[in-house]
N, C-alpha and C positions, 0 to 999 in steps of 0.2 A: 504494499500499499503506500510505504513511503517513497520508494522509487517512482511510482505512478504520478504521486503529487509532485514530486521534484521534475518530472519531466514536463508536467503542465506549467510550473514555474519556469522552466527553461524555455518555453515557447513565449513567455512574456516577457523575459528579462535576458539579458546576455549572460552568459555562464560566469564569465569574470567578475560580474556585478553581484553575484549571488554570495552570501556566506551562511555556511551550515556549521551547525554546532550541537553536540549531544551531551556535552557536559552538563550536570546539574549539581549545584551545591547543596540541594534539599534543605536542611535546617542548619546547616552551616554557613552563617553571615560571613565570617572572616574568609573563608574559601572563595566564596562566590564574589565578595568585594575586591579581594586583592589579588587573586590568582585567576580565576576564570574571567571575570569581568575585565582585568587589565588586558588579558590577552586578546579578548575579543575587541575592546577598544582599539588596541594598537593595529589589530587587523583591519578594523573598519578605517582608520584614519590612513594607513596605507592604501587602501583602495580608493578612498576618496582624493588623496593626494595624485594618485597615477591617473584618475579621471580628470582631474582639473588641469595638470601638466599637458594633456592632449587637448584641452580647449583654448581657444582664443579669445572668446567673449563669453565666460562663465558669468550667470546671473545668479546662480544658486543650486542647490541640490536639496534632496529629500531623502532622509534615513527614516526607515520604519522597522519595527520589530512585530513579526508575526510568529504564533505558536500554531504549528500545524500537527494535530493530534490524530494519528491513526486509530481507527476502532477496530 
């Protein structure tokens, strides 16, 4: 089910613009805030920087978070 959903997203967005993660901090705030969160933010900023470098007249960008839960 997850691959099917990811294929749908791949049709909407370029694969280099999608960031997937499976890590979960559950009830461990420190792990989520300092470890997993930092890695995700760094990855997002690198992707945004790469996209911005390729633009000549960048006016803005949109970052959103989505939870896709397979049943």
